[in-house]
Residue, then its C-alpha position, 0 to 999 in steps of 0.5 A: x500500500x505504501x508503494x502504491x501511495x508513493x506511485x500515486x504521489x509521483x504520478x500526480x507530481x509528473x502530471x503537474x509538471x507536464x501541465x506546467x510545460x504543456x502547450x496551452x491554448x486556453x482563451x479567456x472568456x470575453x470580459x463582463x464588466x463589474x465596474x461602472x462606466x466613466x462618464x464625462x458628459x452631463x445630461x444637459x451636455x448630452x442633450x445639446x450634442x444630440x440636438x446639434x447632431x440632428x441639426x447637422x443631419x437636417x440642415x447640412x446633410x451627408x454625402x452618398x457619392x456615386x451611389x444612386x441606389x442608396x440615395x433612392x432608398x433615402x428618398x423613399x424613407x423621407x429624406x431630402x436628396x439633392x444631388x449627392x447630398x442627403x438631408x435627413x429630417x430631425x428624428x428620422x435617423x434616430x427612429x430608424x436606428x431603433x430597430x438595430x439590436x442592442x447586443x450581438x452574439x458572434x458565433x465562432x467555429x469553436x462554439x466555446x469561443x462565441x462572443x457577445x458584443x453589447x451590454x457590459x461585455x468587452x471583446x478584444x480583437x487585434x490590430x487591423x490594416x497596417x501595410x507594414x510589419x516590424x520585428x527585431x530581426x527584420x525591422x520595418x518592411x512591407x507585410x507579406x502573407x507569411x507575416x499575416x499567417x504568423x499574426x493569426x497564429x499569435x492571436x489564436x495562441x493569446x489567452x486574453x484575446x477573444x477575436x482573430x480580427x481581420x486585416x491584421x496586416x496588409x499582405x502586399x505580396x498578394x494581388x489586391x483583388x485576391x488577398x481577401x481570399x487568402x486572409x479569410x482562409x487563414x482566419x478560418x483554418x489557422x484559428x477557431x476564434x471569431x473573425x472579420x470579413x472583407x470590406x474593400x469591395x462589395x464583391x469581396x464582402x460577398x466572397x466573405x459571406x460565401x466562404x462562411x457558408x462553406x465553413x458554417x453552412x449557408x442556412x446557419x449564416x443567414x440565421x446567425x452572425x458569424x462575421x463582424x466587419x469594419x465600415x469606415x465613414x469618410x469623415x467629414x460626413x461622406x459615405x463612399x460607395x465601396x464601404x456602403x456597398x459592402x455594408x449593404x451585402x453584410x446587412x442583407x446577409x445578417x452579418x454585423x458591421x462596425x459603422x465608424x467615423x475615422x476622425x483626426x480632430x482638427x483635420x476631419x472634425x472640429x478641434x473641440x470635444x463637443x464639436x467632434x462628438x456632434x459630428x461623430x453622432x451625426x455620422x454614426x446615426x446616418x450610417x446605422x440608419x442606412x443599414x436598417x433601411x437595407x434590412x431592419x434588425x441588421x446587427x450593427x456596432x456604433x464606432x468611434x475612431x478619434x484621435x487628435x493632431x499635432x498642429x506642427x507636423x500634422x501627424x496624428x497623436x494618441x493617448x491624449x486627454x482629448x481623445x479620452x474625453x471623446x471616447x468617454x462621451x461617445x460611449x455615453x451617446x452609444x448607450x443612450x441609443x442602446x447600441x453596442x460600442x466600438x472604440x479604443x485600442x493599443x493606440x500609439x504614435x511611436x516608431x518602436x515598442x518603447x516607452x512612448x508606445x507603452x505610455x500611450x497604449x496604456x492610456x488608450x487601453x484603460x480609456x477603452x475599458x472605462x468608457x464602456x467599449x464593447x468591441x475593441x479593435x486594435x487591442x494589440x500590435x498597433x505601432x506608428x499610428x497604425x502604419x505598422x503591425x509589430x510582432x513584439x508589440x503584439x505579444x506585449x499588448x496581448x499580455x497586458x490585456x490580462x489587466x483589463x480582465x482583472x480590473x473589470x472584475x471589480x472588488x469582491x466582497x464575499x466572506x473570503x474576500x473580506x479576509x477577517x480570518x487572516x487579519x485575526x490569525x496574523x494580528x499586530x506585527x505578524x506577516x501574511x505569507x504563511x497564514x491559511x488565507x494566503x495559502x488558500x488564495x495565492x495562486x489566483x489572488x494577483x494577476x501576473x504577467x507572462x512576459x514582464x521581468x520581476x526577477x532580482x537585479x542579479x538574476x536579471x543581469x546573469x540572464x543577459x539583462x534583457x529588455x522588454x522587446x528582447x523578452x517579447x522576441x523570445x515569446x513570439x518565437x516560442x508561441x509560433x514554435x508551440x502553435x498547433x492548428x485547430x482541427x477542421x473537417x477535411x471536407x470543409x477544408x477542401x471546399x474552402x481551398x476549392x472556392x479560393x482557387x476558383x475565385x482566384x482563377x476567375x480574374x487576372x491579378x491586380x495590384x491596384 
């Protein structure tokens, strides 16, 4: 019996050691806030902004260029349409927006990774759109499809990241008219987290819907939201035909769109916070209303991408107090519309993953959590004002997203959290390291970075005095080495491969 017990203890130790060294693909559930939202606008201020936004839509209007079909839809809805300009009667856009759902469930092919967007939730998605990538070994360079696939793998392996995203970098070695097929294929096969569709041309949006029909089933796609896609408004107050064409495809097929102004304050909107918020609200009201004209009940997310400008150089600036005020205020406006809200991210203007990047990113991430954001695009990997996707910054940010999860939990007040037994046990002059409460709770009591260095100076020095970027480079290499592709039905994989091959063969390559 003694030998049997020893074997059992040895087996348990071996199991624990194996668990510590095993490759983990754990993904945290999307955040559900137990903390209040931070609000900067009074009721009076909110009413003024809402009134002014309606005035903008009614008196100034918005442009729908090169899109007679959209203008006809607006005319039938009661808008005053003169040329490209659409003037929307006071209250009409808000009334149309009322049919949009307050929450959206985006289905992942691994149903354990479905996400809810809206209410008190926060879904974190990676960087989107940069044409360049950067790593410590190769420096700054144009992105390739191989880079894209690496980012998808890193996103899949990142515990605190809930979403695979969309254009995590722009693979410039693939023709413009065909790269969306490879990007979607990568998200569908290299990860099983939710993902985004293509918006660069309406036919590419339709390709995205068709590929999802292969992955999930055509009927399933029509009845469930399996994609979230980014529809940028060409601020100020212009809705270009390409983005609106993609929006129309997604709305008709029950797929979610983030309808988001792209504003650099002082260039594309007024320099004042109140003026910018007025324009943000007017633009999003018009865009969301149009989606509901296409299909009442189409899932949408109210977006606000807003930054300020350096008036000397003209470069965008990030992590600023003005951007925070706008992000907090837009969150209040979104909640009054009962709509999911997208904003914030790992924003910074730095050229390297350095102290500037860390300061500005930290400001932006915490701002997003406190403003009530429901979908945070660009949550990790953003560098150089959005021109660069950085491998090191990706894992640095993805690690820090864990702090948002823990902050959002709020303060527990159950009997264990009150810790009165520990206070009684230790008493004056003692310490808590060995008390029962500490022993029972230390494993889960504090969030701990998987990347940052907390070692004594001597140990840190003996190990090469590595800075954070060096640690991040090593983590990128380890995560990619540990990556294991999620299982996918071979028949679905073959059908996806065939669809991509057929679509690519149907037209000549174009790099414009």
